N, C-alpha and C positions, 0 to 999 in steps of 0.2 A: 540598461537592457537593449533599447533600440540602437544605441550607439554601438554596442557590441555586435549586433546583427548587421548593422550597416557596414562596419569595418570588415566583418567576416565575408560579406558578399564581394568585397574588393579582391579577395584572395581566391584564385581559381580553384585550388584544391579543396578548400573548405566550402566554397560555393557548390561544388559538385556533391559534396557530402550532404549538405542541407537539402538540395534538390532531390537527391536519392531518397532521403528520409521522407520528404514530402510525398513523393510518388508512392512509397510503401504505405504511407498513411491513407492515401487515396484508395489503394487496393483494399485496405482493411475496411474502409467505409463502404466500398462497393460490395465486398463480401458479406457485410452485415445485412444486406438487402436480399441476398440469394436464399430462397426458401429450401428447406430440407425436403427431398422428394417424399411424397406420400403423406404429408402432414396437413391437417386441416387448420390453417392459420386463423380462420375466423373463430373456431372453437377455442383456440388457445387465448385469443384476445378477450373473448367473453369470460373465460375462466380466470384470467389474470385480473380483470376488472372487478370480479366478485371477491377477490382475496382481501381480507381485512388486515392480514399480517404484513409486516414490513420486510420480512426475510427475502422474498423474491424481488421486492423493489430495490433492496440493497444489491442483490445479485444482478438485476437488470441494469443498474447504474454502472456497475463495474464492467459490464459487457457492452456498454454503449448502445443499449436498445436491441442488441442481437438476440437476447433471450426472449423478449416480448415478440419480436418478429419471427422467432423460431427459425432463424437462418442457419446456414452451415457453420457459422461462427458462434452459435448460441453458448457454447461452453467457454469460448474465448480463451484467455490465458490464465483463468482461475486454477486449472489443474497444475500449471507450471508454478504459480505462486505458492500453492500448497506444497508441491514437491520441493521447492527451494527451501521453504521453512522446515519441512521434515528433514531434509538433508543437513541443514544447518544445525538442527538439534541432534541428529544422529552423529554428526561429526564430533560433538562433545562427548557423546556416550560410547561410541565405538572407537577403540584405539587405532584400528586399521585405517579408518577414514581420517582420524586426526593426523596419523602419520602421512597420509596422502596429501593432506592440506599443507603440511610442513615441507613437502617435497618440491615446492615452488611451482613453476608453470606446468610441468608434467603432471604433478599431483592434482592441480586444479582442473586440468583437462579431463582427467579420469573422473573426478567428482562431477564435472559438468556433464559428462557422458552418462553417468549413472542417473543424474537428475533428469535427463531426457527420457530415459527408459521408465523411470518412476512416473513422469508426467503422462506418458502414453498409457500406462496402466491405470492411473487415476482417471484419465479422460475416458477410458474404456468402461470403468466402473460407473462413473457418473452418467455416461451416455446410456448404459444399460438400465440404470435406475430410472432415467427419464423416459426412455422408450417403452419400458414395461409399465412403470407407474402411471405415466400420463396416457400411454397407449390404451390401457384398460379403461380409462375414463372417457375416451373418445378423441384423443389427440390425433390418432392415425385414422385416415379415411377408411382403410380396411385393416383391421387388427389381425395380422397373421405373421408367421415366422419370417417370411421374406421381407416384409415391410419393417419389422422390428430390426432385423439385421441391417437393412439399408440405412435406417436412422442412426443406429449405433456406429456404423462405418462412417457416415457423413459427419457426425458430431465429433468423433475421435480424430478423423482426418483434418477437420477444421481447426481443432485445438492444436494439433501437431504443426499445421501450416502456419498458424500465428506464432508459435514458438520459433519456427524457422525464420519468419520475417523479423522477429525481435532480434535474433542473433545476427541476421544480415545487417540490420540497422546498427548494431554494436560494432560490427567489423567494417562496414563500408559507409556508414552514415556518421551521425554526430555522437554516437555512443548511447549508453543507457537504453538499449533497444526495448527490452521488456517493459521498463518503466514508462517509456514514451508511448508504447502501445496502450498501456493501462490508462495513461493520462488523456490520450486523445479520445478514448472511449468515454471517460467521465466528462470531458469538455463537450462532447457531442450532445450531451443531455442538458447542459447548463442553460443554453438559450431558451429552451422550452420551459425550464423551471423558472427562470427570471421573468419570462413572459407571463407565466401563470401567477407569479407573485404580484406583478403589476396589474393584471386583470382583476385579481382578488382584492387588492388594497388601494389601488390608485384609480384605475379606469372606472368611470361611473360615479365616482364620489365628487363632492364639491371641490372647487379649486383649492381651497385652503387645506382640506383634509387630504386631498390627493398629493399636494406638494409636501406636506408634513410626512405622509406615509412614504413617499419616494425618498425623501431625505433620510428617514430612519432606516429604510432598507439598505440604501447605499452606505450609510455610516456603519451599520452593523457588519456588512460584508467587508468593508475596508479595514475595520478594527480587527476582525477575525484574521484577515490576511496578514496584517502587521504582527499580530500575536504569533501566528505560525512562523513568520520570518524570524522573529526574535527567538522563538523556541528552537528553530532549526539551526540558527547561527550562534546561539549561546554556548560559550565554552568557558570552563574553569581551568586555567593553566597552572599546573603544579610545577614550580621551578625545580630543576635537577642540576646539581653541580658535579662534574667529574674531576676526580683528583688527578694531579700530574704524576706521570711515571716515566721512567727512563727506558727507552728502547734503542739498544745499540749506543750510539753517541748522542742521540737526540732526546730531548725532553718533550713528551707528547701529552695530550690531555689538557685538563684545566678549563675546558670550555663549559659554558652554561647553556642548557637547553630547557625544555619543559615537556610535561605530559599533558596533552590537551584532553580534558574530560568533557564531553558534550553534555549539555543540560538534558537534552532529549536523547539519551544514550541508546534507547531501544527503537527509536523511530516510531513508525505507525504500527509496529507488530503487536503491542499490547491491545490496541483498539481492535485490530483484526481478530485476535484470539478471543477477546471478550465478546465481540459481536457474533462471531461464529458459534461460540458456546451458547449464547442466549438464543440464537435462531435455529440451532440444530433440531430441537424438538418440533418446532413449527414446520420446518421443511419436511421432516420424516412423516408427520401427520398428514401433510398435504399430498406427498407422493404416494402414500399407501392408504389414503382415505380412512385414516384412523379417526374415530369419533372424538370431537373436542367439546364435549358437553360436561355439565356437572362441575365437580371440583377440578378435574383435569383442564376443563375449558377455562376456568378462572385463573389457573396457574399459567396457561398459555397466554392469556391476556396480559398478565404481569410481565411476561417475557417480550411482549410486543410493544415497541417504542411508540406506536400510534396512540397508546392509552396512557403514556407517561405525561405528567405535569398537567393533566386535565383537572381543572378545579372541581368538576362534578363527579370525578371518579379517582380521587386521590389515593385510594387503597392500591391501585395498580402501579403507583409510582414507587412501590417497594422494589419493583423490577429495576428501576433506575438506580436505586441504592445498591442493589446487587451488581449492576453493570459497572458502577463507579469503583466498587471494591475489587471487581475482577480486573479492571484497567490498571489500578494501582498494584495489585498482586502480580500481574503479568509483566509490568514494568520492572519490578524488582527481580522476578524470576528470570526473565530473558537477559537482563543485565548480569545476573549472577552466573549464568552459564556461558556468556560470551566475553566477560571481562574478569580476569583472575588476578586480584591484587597481590596474592602470594607469589605467583609466577613472575610478575613484573618486579616485585621487590627483590627476588632472588637474582634475576637477570641484571638489575641495577647493581647489586652487591658484587657480582662476578666481574662487571665491567668497571668497578671503582666509582660508581655513581651514588649519590645520596641527596636527599632532600634537606636543604639547610634547616638546622634545628631539630632534625629527626634522625635517630640512629638507624643505620642500615639493618636489613633483615626483617624480623618480625615487627618491630615498632613501625617500620615504613609500611608494611602490609596493613597493620591496624589503622594507621593514619589514612591510607588510601581508601580503605573500606569505610571509615567514618565519613570522609569527604564525599565518597561515591553515594552513600546512603542518603546524604543530605541533598545532593544534586538530583538523584533519581526521584526523590519525593517532589522536588520543584517541577521536574519534567513531567511527572505523572499528573500533578495538579493542573499544569498547563494543558496537557492532552485532554484531561477531563473537561476543563472549561470549554475548549474548542468543540468537543463532541456533544456536550450537554446543551449548549446554546440553541442549536437547531431543534432539539427535542423540546426545549422550553417554549419556543415560539410556535412549534407545531401543536403542543398541548393547550397552550393558553389562547392562541389566536387562530389556530387551524391553518398555519402556514406550512402546508405539506409540500415538500419538494423531494426529488430523488437524490440530489447530492446532499452530503452530510459533512460533519466536521472531518471525518475520515477522508472523504474525497478532497476536501480543501487542503488537508495536510499533504496528501499525495501530489496534488497539482503543484502547489508552491514548492515543495521539496524537489520535485523532478525538474521544474523549470529552472530553479536556482542551480541545481547540479549540472544541468545541460549547458547553461550559460558559462559555468565555470570550466566545463570541458572544452567548449568552443574557444574560450579565452586562452586556455592552456595550449590548444592546438595552434592558435595564432602566435603564441609566444615561442613555441617550438619551431614554427615555420620561420619566424624572424631570426632565431638563433642559427638555423640552417643557412639562411641567406647571408648572415654575417660571416659564417665560416667559409662559405663558397667564395665570398669576395676576397 
Protein backbone atom coordinates (compact mmCIF):
# COMPACT_ATOMS: atom_id res chain seq x y z
CA UNK A 1 0.00 0.00 0.00
CA UNK A 2 2.63 2.54 1.09
CA UNK A 3 4.94 1.45 -1.74
CA UNK A 4 2.15 2.05 -4.26
CA UNK A 5 1.48 5.56 -2.92
CA UNK A 6 5.21 6.35 -2.81
CA UNK A 7 5.67 5.31 -6.45
CA UNK A 8 2.48 7.16 -7.45
CA UNK A 9 3.79 10.46 -6.04
CA UNK A 10 6.83 10.15 -8.30
CA UNK A 11 4.56 10.48 -11.34
CA UNK A 12 3.44 14.07 -11.91
CA UNK A 13 0.08 13.24 -13.50
CA UNK A 14 -1.00 10.82 -10.75
CA UNK A 15 0.38 13.13 -8.05
CA UNK A 16 -1.95 15.88 -9.31
CA UNK A 17 -4.91 13.50 -9.16
CA UNK A 18 -4.11 12.49 -5.57
CA UNK A 19 -3.70 16.14 -4.48
CA UNK A 20 -6.95 17.10 -6.24
CA UNK A 21 -8.75 14.29 -4.41
CA UNK A 22 -7.26 15.42 -1.10
CA UNK A 23 -8.41 19.03 -1.66
CA UNK A 24 -11.94 17.86 -2.47
CA UNK A 25 -12.00 15.85 0.76
CA UNK A 26 -10.90 18.94 2.70
CA UNK A 27 -13.80 20.87 1.15
CA UNK A 28 -16.19 18.10 2.26
CA UNK A 29 -14.96 18.17 5.85
CA UNK A 30 -15.24 21.98 5.95
CA UNK A 31 -18.77 21.77 4.56
CA UNK A 32 -19.66 19.31 7.30
CA UNK A 33 -19.16 22.12 9.84
CA UNK A 34 -21.32 24.78 8.11
CA UNK A 35 -24.72 24.96 9.84
CA UNK A 36 -28.04 25.17 8.03
CA UNK A 37 -29.53 28.68 8.44
CA UNK A 38 -32.34 28.97 10.97
CA UNK A 39 -31.57 25.70 12.77
CA UNK A 40 -31.17 25.37 16.54
CA UNK A 41 -28.11 23.09 16.67
CA UNK A 42 -28.15 22.83 20.47
CA UNK A 43 -31.69 21.45 20.38
CA UNK A 44 -30.69 18.88 17.78
CA UNK A 45 -27.65 17.78 19.81
CA UNK A 46 -29.89 17.31 22.88
CA UNK A 47 -32.49 15.42 20.86
CA UNK A 48 -29.83 13.16 19.37
CA UNK A 49 -28.35 12.31 22.78
CA UNK A 50 -31.80 11.22 24.01
CA UNK A 51 -32.30 8.69 21.21
CA UNK A 52 -32.01 5.08 22.31
CA UNK A 53 -32.24 3.70 18.79
CA UNK A 54 -29.24 3.11 16.55
CA UNK A 55 -30.92 4.15 13.30
CA UNK A 56 -29.70 7.75 13.45
CA UNK A 57 -26.27 6.67 14.77
CA UNK A 58 -25.90 4.55 11.64
CA UNK A 59 -26.97 7.51 9.46
CA UNK A 60 -24.66 9.90 11.34
CA UNK A 61 -21.68 7.57 10.80
CA UNK A 62 -22.36 7.48 7.05
CA UNK A 63 -22.54 11.29 6.93
CA UNK A 64 -19.31 11.78 8.89
CA UNK A 65 -21.03 13.64 11.74
CA UNK A 66 -22.73 16.11 9.37
CA UNK A 67 -26.14 14.87 10.49
CA UNK A 68 -25.41 15.51 14.18
CA UNK A 69 -23.96 18.95 13.33
CA UNK A 70 -27.04 19.63 11.18
CA UNK A 71 -24.75 21.10 8.55
CA UNK A 72 -25.63 21.85 4.94
CA UNK A 73 -24.22 18.39 4.12
CA UNK A 74 -26.47 16.61 6.66
CA UNK A 75 -28.03 14.38 3.98
CA UNK A 76 -24.61 13.78 2.46
CA UNK A 77 -24.53 11.22 -0.40
CA UNK A 78 -27.12 8.86 1.09
CA UNK A 79 -29.73 9.98 -1.51
CA UNK A 80 -27.24 9.18 -4.28
CA UNK A 81 -26.51 5.73 -2.83
CA UNK A 82 -30.24 5.00 -2.59
CA UNK A 83 -30.77 6.33 -6.12
CA UNK A 84 -27.96 4.15 -7.52
CA UNK A 85 -29.41 1.03 -5.88
CA UNK A 86 -32.89 1.85 -7.19
CA UNK A 87 -31.57 2.39 -10.73
CA UNK A 88 -29.59 -0.85 -10.59
CA UNK A 89 -32.73 -2.75 -9.63
CA UNK A 90 -34.87 -0.90 -12.18
CA UNK A 91 -32.36 -1.73 -14.91
CA UNK A 92 -33.18 -5.39 -14.37
CA UNK A 93 -36.95 -4.80 -14.28
CA UNK A 94 -37.40 -2.23 -17.10
CA UNK A 95 -36.35 -3.40 -20.61
CA UNK A 96 -35.74 0.20 -21.79
CA UNK A 97 -33.16 0.80 -19.06
CA UNK A 98 -31.61 -2.62 -19.68
CA UNK A 99 -31.25 -1.67 -23.35
CA UNK A 100 -29.57 1.60 -22.33
CA UNK A 101 -27.08 -0.29 -20.23
CA UNK A 102 -26.18 -2.49 -23.18
CA UNK A 103 -25.64 0.54 -25.44
CA UNK A 104 -22.15 1.04 -24.04
CA UNK A 105 -20.80 4.43 -22.96
CA UNK A 106 -23.73 6.44 -24.33
CA UNK A 107 -26.27 4.27 -22.53
CA UNK A 108 -24.37 4.46 -19.26
CA UNK A 109 -24.26 8.27 -19.55
CA UNK A 110 -28.04 8.36 -19.91
CA UNK A 111 -28.50 6.10 -16.87
CA UNK A 112 -26.06 8.28 -14.89
CA UNK A 113 -28.09 11.36 -15.86
CA UNK A 114 -31.33 9.72 -14.70
CA UNK A 115 -29.61 8.70 -11.46
CA UNK A 116 -28.73 12.36 -10.80
CA UNK A 117 -32.34 13.46 -11.22
CA UNK A 118 -33.57 10.66 -8.96
CA UNK A 119 -30.95 11.71 -6.38
CA UNK A 120 -32.22 15.29 -6.33
CA UNK A 121 -35.83 14.09 -5.95
CA UNK A 122 -34.90 11.76 -3.08
CA UNK A 123 -32.85 14.53 -1.41
CA UNK A 124 -35.84 16.85 -1.74
CA UNK A 125 -38.17 14.30 -0.14
CA UNK A 126 -35.74 13.53 2.73
CA UNK A 127 -35.04 17.23 3.33
CA UNK A 128 -38.77 17.97 3.45
CA UNK A 129 -39.36 15.13 5.94
CA UNK A 130 -36.54 16.43 8.16
CA UNK A 131 -37.54 20.10 7.94
CA UNK A 132 -41.22 19.40 8.71
CA UNK A 133 -40.77 16.45 11.08
CA UNK A 134 -37.95 17.88 13.19
CA UNK A 135 -39.13 21.48 12.68
CA UNK A 136 -42.38 20.78 14.49
CA UNK A 137 -40.41 19.39 17.44
CA UNK A 138 -38.27 22.52 17.83
CA UNK A 139 -35.39 22.03 15.39
CA UNK A 140 -36.06 25.39 13.74
CA UNK A 141 -35.55 28.57 15.75
CA UNK A 142 -38.73 29.91 14.17
CA UNK A 143 -41.07 27.37 12.60
CA UNK A 144 -42.57 29.08 9.55
CA UNK A 145 -42.85 28.47 5.83
CA UNK A 146 -39.79 30.55 4.92
CA UNK A 147 -37.48 28.73 7.33
CA UNK A 148 -38.79 25.33 6.24
CA UNK A 149 -38.13 26.20 2.59
CA UNK A 150 -34.63 27.47 3.49
CA UNK A 151 -33.75 24.21 5.28
CA UNK A 152 -35.13 22.10 2.40
CA UNK A 153 -33.16 24.12 -0.17
CA UNK A 154 -29.92 24.00 1.86
CA UNK A 155 -30.06 20.24 2.51
CA UNK A 156 -31.00 19.40 -1.08
CA UNK A 157 -28.28 21.66 -2.48
CA UNK A 158 -25.73 20.15 -0.09
CA UNK A 159 -26.53 16.62 -1.24
CA UNK A 160 -26.36 17.65 -4.92
CA UNK A 161 -23.03 19.43 -4.28
CA UNK A 162 -21.52 16.28 -2.75
CA UNK A 163 -22.73 14.23 -5.72
CA UNK A 164 -20.98 16.75 -8.01
CA UNK A 165 -17.75 16.52 -5.96
CA UNK A 166 -17.88 12.72 -6.14
CA UNK A 167 -18.14 12.86 -9.93
CA UNK A 168 -15.26 15.34 -10.15
CA UNK A 169 -13.08 12.99 -8.08
CA UNK A 170 -13.99 10.18 -10.47
CA UNK A 171 -13.08 12.27 -13.53
CA UNK A 172 -10.13 14.35 -12.29
CA UNK A 173 -8.98 12.46 -9.20
CA UNK A 174 -8.04 8.87 -8.43
CA UNK A 175 -11.51 7.49 -9.29
CA UNK A 176 -14.27 5.91 -7.15
CA UNK A 177 -15.48 9.40 -6.27
CA UNK A 178 -18.73 8.60 -4.47
CA UNK A 179 -17.15 5.65 -2.64
CA UNK A 180 -14.22 7.81 -1.48
CA UNK A 181 -16.61 10.49 -0.19
CA UNK A 182 -18.49 7.85 1.80
CA UNK A 183 -15.24 6.35 3.11
CA UNK A 184 -13.82 9.68 4.34
CA UNK A 185 -17.09 10.32 6.17
CA UNK A 186 -16.84 6.99 7.99
CA UNK A 187 -13.11 7.41 8.69
CA UNK A 188 -13.68 10.86 10.20
CA UNK A 189 -15.67 9.24 13.04
CA UNK A 190 -13.30 6.35 13.75
CA UNK A 191 -10.65 8.23 15.83
CA UNK A 192 -13.41 9.33 18.20
CA UNK A 193 -14.75 5.76 18.41
CA UNK A 194 -11.31 4.24 19.05
CA UNK A 195 -10.66 6.88 21.74
CA UNK A 196 -13.99 6.02 23.35
CA UNK A 197 -13.11 2.31 23.41
CA UNK A 198 -9.77 2.96 25.07
CA UNK A 199 -11.33 5.32 27.63
CA UNK A 200 -13.94 2.67 28.44
CA UNK A 201 -11.74 -0.43 28.64
CA UNK A 202 -8.09 0.68 28.99
CA UNK A 203 -7.68 4.08 30.67
CA UNK A 204 -8.24 4.01 34.42
CA UNK A 205 -7.77 0.24 34.69
CA UNK A 206 -4.81 -1.57 36.23
CA UNK A 207 -1.78 -1.99 33.96
CA UNK A 208 -2.41 -5.71 33.44
CA UNK A 209 -6.12 -5.27 32.64
CA UNK A 210 -5.45 -2.24 30.45
CA UNK A 211 -2.78 -4.02 28.39
CA UNK A 212 -4.95 -7.13 27.94
CA UNK A 213 -7.95 -5.01 26.92
CA UNK A 214 -5.85 -2.98 24.45
CA UNK A 215 -4.44 -6.17 22.89
CA UNK A 216 -7.93 -7.68 22.58
CA UNK A 217 -9.31 -4.53 20.92
CA UNK A 218 -6.44 -4.37 18.42
CA UNK A 219 -6.58 -8.11 17.64
CA UNK A 220 -10.36 -8.01 17.03
CA UNK A 221 -10.06 -5.02 14.67
CA UNK A 222 -7.13 -6.62 12.79
CA UNK A 223 -8.94 -9.97 12.47
CA UNK A 224 -12.06 -8.26 11.14
CA UNK A 225 -10.01 -6.31 8.58
CA UNK A 226 -8.29 -9.53 7.45
CA UNK A 227 -11.66 -11.27 7.14
CA UNK A 228 -13.02 -8.40 5.04
CA UNK A 229 -9.96 -8.56 2.75
CA UNK A 230 -10.34 -12.33 2.33
CA UNK A 231 -14.06 -11.93 1.65
CA UNK A 232 -13.46 -9.08 -0.78
CA UNK A 233 -10.70 -10.84 -2.78
CA UNK A 234 -12.09 -14.38 -2.63
CA UNK A 235 -12.85 -15.69 -6.14
CA UNK A 236 -13.95 -19.08 -7.50
CA UNK A 237 -12.63 -19.40 -11.05
CA UNK A 238 -14.71 -21.59 -13.38
CA UNK A 239 -12.48 -22.81 -16.28
CA UNK A 240 -13.87 -22.27 -19.79
CA UNK A 241 -12.46 -23.87 -22.95
CA UNK A 242 -13.21 -22.46 -26.41
CA UNK A 243 -13.28 -24.87 -29.33
CA UNK A 244 -11.09 -24.27 -32.38
CA UNK A 245 -12.80 -23.13 -35.58
CA UNK A 246 -11.77 -22.10 -39.07
CA UNK A 247 -12.05 -18.46 -40.16
CA UNK A 248 -10.90 -18.03 -43.74
CA UNK A 249 -7.57 -19.82 -43.96
CA UNK A 250 -6.78 -19.54 -40.28
CA UNK A 251 -7.61 -21.72 -37.30
CA UNK A 252 -8.77 -19.54 -34.40
CA UNK A 253 -9.98 -20.25 -30.88
CA UNK A 254 -8.86 -23.03 -28.64
CA UNK A 255 -7.83 -20.74 -25.79
CA UNK A 256 -8.64 -21.38 -22.15
CA UNK A 257 -10.09 -18.71 -19.89
CA UNK A 258 -12.25 -18.62 -16.77
CA UNK A 259 -15.38 -17.08 -15.24
CA UNK A 260 -14.42 -15.37 -11.95
CA UNK A 261 -17.23 -15.74 -9.40
CA UNK A 262 -16.59 -13.52 -6.39
CA UNK A 263 -17.30 -15.05 -2.99
CA UNK A 264 -18.96 -11.80 -1.92
CA UNK A 265 -20.88 -11.33 -5.17
CA UNK A 266 -23.27 -8.69 -3.81
CA UNK A 267 -20.77 -6.62 -1.84
CA UNK A 268 -22.19 -4.61 1.04
CA UNK A 269 -25.65 -4.25 -0.54
CA UNK A 270 -27.36 -7.04 1.52
CA UNK A 271 -26.20 -5.44 4.77
CA UNK A 272 -27.45 -1.99 3.69
CA UNK A 273 -30.81 -3.43 2.62
CA UNK A 274 -31.23 -5.42 5.85
CA UNK A 275 -30.16 -2.51 8.09
CA UNK A 276 -32.42 -0.04 6.25
CA UNK A 277 -35.41 -2.36 6.54
CA UNK A 278 -34.82 -2.90 10.27
CA UNK A 279 -34.37 0.81 10.98
CA UNK A 280 -37.16 2.24 8.81
CA UNK A 281 -39.92 1.91 11.48
CA UNK A 282 -37.65 3.52 14.11
CA UNK A 283 -36.87 6.48 11.81
CA UNK A 284 -40.54 7.01 10.92
CA UNK A 285 -41.56 6.98 14.60
CA UNK A 286 -38.85 9.52 15.46
CA UNK A 287 -39.64 11.88 12.59
CA UNK A 288 -43.39 11.95 13.15
CA UNK A 289 -43.40 11.60 16.96
CA UNK A 290 -45.33 8.32 16.86
CA UNK A 291 -45.74 6.77 20.30
CA UNK A 292 -43.45 3.79 20.85
CA UNK A 293 -45.04 2.27 23.94
CA UNK A 294 -46.71 -1.03 24.68
CA UNK A 295 -46.38 -3.91 22.24
CA UNK A 296 -45.23 -1.60 19.45
CA UNK A 297 -42.45 -0.30 21.70
CA UNK A 298 -41.27 -3.85 22.41
CA UNK A 299 -41.17 -4.59 18.67
CA UNK A 300 -39.11 -1.44 18.04
CA UNK A 301 -36.66 -2.52 20.76
CA UNK A 302 -36.23 -5.82 18.93
CA UNK A 303 -35.35 -3.87 15.77
CA UNK A 304 -32.80 -1.78 17.68
CA UNK A 305 -29.32 -3.32 17.66
CA UNK A 306 -28.51 -1.62 20.97
CA UNK A 307 -30.65 -4.28 22.67
CA UNK A 308 -29.16 -7.26 20.81
CA UNK A 309 -26.92 -9.80 22.61
CA UNK A 310 -27.69 -8.26 25.99
CA UNK A 311 -27.49 -11.13 28.56
CA UNK A 312 -30.21 -9.47 30.67
CA UNK A 313 -32.62 -8.89 27.75
CA UNK A 314 -32.07 -11.84 25.43
CA UNK A 315 -35.65 -11.71 24.12
CA UNK A 316 -34.75 -8.67 22.01
CA UNK A 317 -32.02 -10.69 20.27
CA UNK A 318 -34.80 -12.14 18.13
CA UNK A 319 -34.26 -8.98 16.10
CA UNK A 320 -30.67 -10.12 15.45
CA UNK A 321 -31.96 -13.43 14.10
CA UNK A 322 -34.31 -11.53 11.77
CA UNK A 323 -31.40 -9.32 10.70
CA UNK A 324 -29.21 -12.35 9.87
CA UNK A 325 -32.03 -13.93 7.85
CA UNK A 326 -32.50 -10.66 5.93
CA UNK A 327 -28.77 -10.41 5.14
CA UNK A 328 -28.70 -13.96 3.74
CA UNK A 329 -31.97 -13.41 1.83
CA UNK A 330 -30.79 -10.16 0.21
CA UNK A 331 -27.43 -11.76 -0.66
CA UNK A 332 -29.27 -14.39 -2.73
CA UNK A 333 -31.85 -11.91 -4.03
CA UNK A 334 -29.35 -9.30 -5.22
CA UNK A 335 -27.11 -11.94 -6.81
CA UNK A 336 -30.08 -13.49 -8.62
CA UNK A 337 -31.01 -10.19 -10.29
CA UNK A 338 -27.46 -9.16 -11.23
CA UNK A 339 -26.02 -12.50 -12.35
CA UNK A 340 -27.88 -14.61 -14.93
CA UNK A 341 -26.35 -18.11 -15.33
CA UNK A 342 -28.73 -18.96 -18.20
CA UNK A 343 -27.64 -15.91 -20.21
CA UNK A 344 -23.96 -16.66 -19.59
CA UNK A 345 -24.44 -20.30 -20.61
CA UNK A 346 -26.18 -19.25 -23.85
CA UNK A 347 -23.46 -16.73 -24.71
CA UNK A 348 -20.77 -19.35 -24.08
CA UNK A 349 -22.61 -21.81 -26.34
CA UNK A 350 -22.88 -19.26 -29.17
CA UNK A 351 -19.15 -18.50 -28.95
CA UNK A 352 -18.17 -22.19 -28.86
CA UNK A 353 -17.18 -22.17 -25.21
CA UNK A 354 -17.80 -24.89 -22.66
CA UNK A 355 -16.85 -25.85 -19.12
CA UNK A 356 -14.71 -29.03 -19.17
CA UNK A 357 -16.86 -32.00 -18.16
CA UNK A 358 -20.14 -30.03 -18.47
CA UNK A 359 -22.33 -30.06 -21.57
CA UNK A 360 -23.13 -26.65 -23.14
CA UNK A 361 -26.55 -25.05 -22.69
CA UNK A 362 -28.87 -25.92 -19.84
CA UNK A 363 -26.43 -28.27 -17.98
CA UNK A 364 -23.91 -25.41 -17.91
CA UNK A 365 -26.57 -23.05 -16.53
CA UNK A 366 -27.51 -25.56 -13.81
CA UNK A 367 -23.85 -26.09 -12.90
CA UNK A 368 -23.21 -22.34 -12.61
CA UNK A 369 -26.36 -21.92 -10.49
CA UNK A 370 -25.25 -24.72 -8.16
CA UNK A 371 -21.75 -23.28 -7.73
CA UNK A 372 -23.14 -19.76 -7.34
CA UNK A 373 -25.58 -20.80 -4.60
CA UNK A 374 -22.72 -22.41 -2.67
CA UNK A 375 -20.50 -19.33 -3.07
CA UNK A 376 -23.27 -16.87 -2.16
CA UNK A 377 -23.93 -18.76 1.08
CA UNK A 378 -20.25 -18.56 2.06
CA UNK A 379 -20.20 -14.84 1.25
CA UNK A 380 -23.42 -14.22 3.19
CA UNK A 381 -22.06 -16.06 6.24
CA UNK A 382 -18.85 -14.01 6.06
CA UNK A 383 -20.86 -10.77 5.84
CA UNK A 384 -22.98 -11.87 8.79
CA UNK A 385 -19.95 -12.62 10.97
CA UNK A 386 -18.38 -9.23 10.22
CA UNK A 387 -21.62 -7.39 11.00
CA UNK A 388 -22.60 -9.38 14.10
CA UNK A 389 -19.24 -9.12 15.94
CA UNK A 390 -19.70 -5.38 16.82
CA UNK A 391 -23.29 -6.09 17.97
CA UNK A 392 -22.03 -8.92 20.20
CA UNK A 393 -19.43 -6.77 21.95
CA UNK A 394 -21.89 -3.90 22.22
CA UNK A 395 -24.51 -6.12 23.89
CA UNK A 396 -22.21 -8.10 26.17
CA UNK A 397 -19.58 -5.49 27.08
CA UNK A 398 -21.31 -2.21 26.20
CA UNK A 399 -18.65 -1.35 23.59
CA UNK A 400 -20.85 1.10 21.68
CA UNK A 401 -19.22 2.76 18.66
CA UNK A 402 -20.65 4.49 15.59
CA UNK A 403 -18.73 2.40 13.04
CA UNK A 404 -19.96 -1.12 12.40
CA UNK A 405 -19.13 -4.14 10.28
CA UNK A 406 -20.82 -2.37 7.38
CA UNK A 407 -18.47 0.59 7.75
CA UNK A 408 -15.45 -1.69 7.91
CA UNK A 409 -16.48 -3.53 4.73
CA UNK A 410 -16.91 -0.22 2.89
CA UNK A 411 -13.58 1.20 4.08
CA UNK A 412 -11.49 -1.86 3.23
CA UNK A 413 -13.22 -2.44 -0.12
CA UNK A 414 -12.84 1.18 -1.24
CA UNK A 415 -9.19 1.41 -0.13
CA UNK A 416 -8.29 -1.81 -1.99
CA UNK A 417 -10.19 -0.75 -5.12
CA UNK A 418 -8.63 2.74 -5.09
CA UNK A 419 -5.12 1.28 -4.77
CA UNK A 420 -5.85 -1.03 -7.70
CA UNK A 421 -6.97 1.95 -9.78
CA UNK A 422 -3.83 3.90 -8.93
CA UNK A 423 -1.69 0.89 -9.87
CA UNK A 424 -3.55 0.51 -13.18
CA UNK A 425 -3.04 4.23 -13.94
CA UNK A 426 0.67 3.83 -13.20
CA UNK A 427 0.78 0.81 -15.52
CA UNK A 428 -0.99 2.69 -18.33
CA UNK A 429 1.40 5.60 -17.88
CA UNK A 430 4.41 3.26 -18.18
CA UNK A 431 2.96 1.75 -21.36
CA UNK A 432 2.52 5.23 -22.82
CA UNK A 433 6.11 6.07 -21.95
CA UNK A 434 7.32 2.90 -23.66
CA UNK A 435 5.31 3.69 -26.82
CA UNK A 436 6.54 7.29 -26.91
CA UNK A 437 10.13 6.09 -26.75
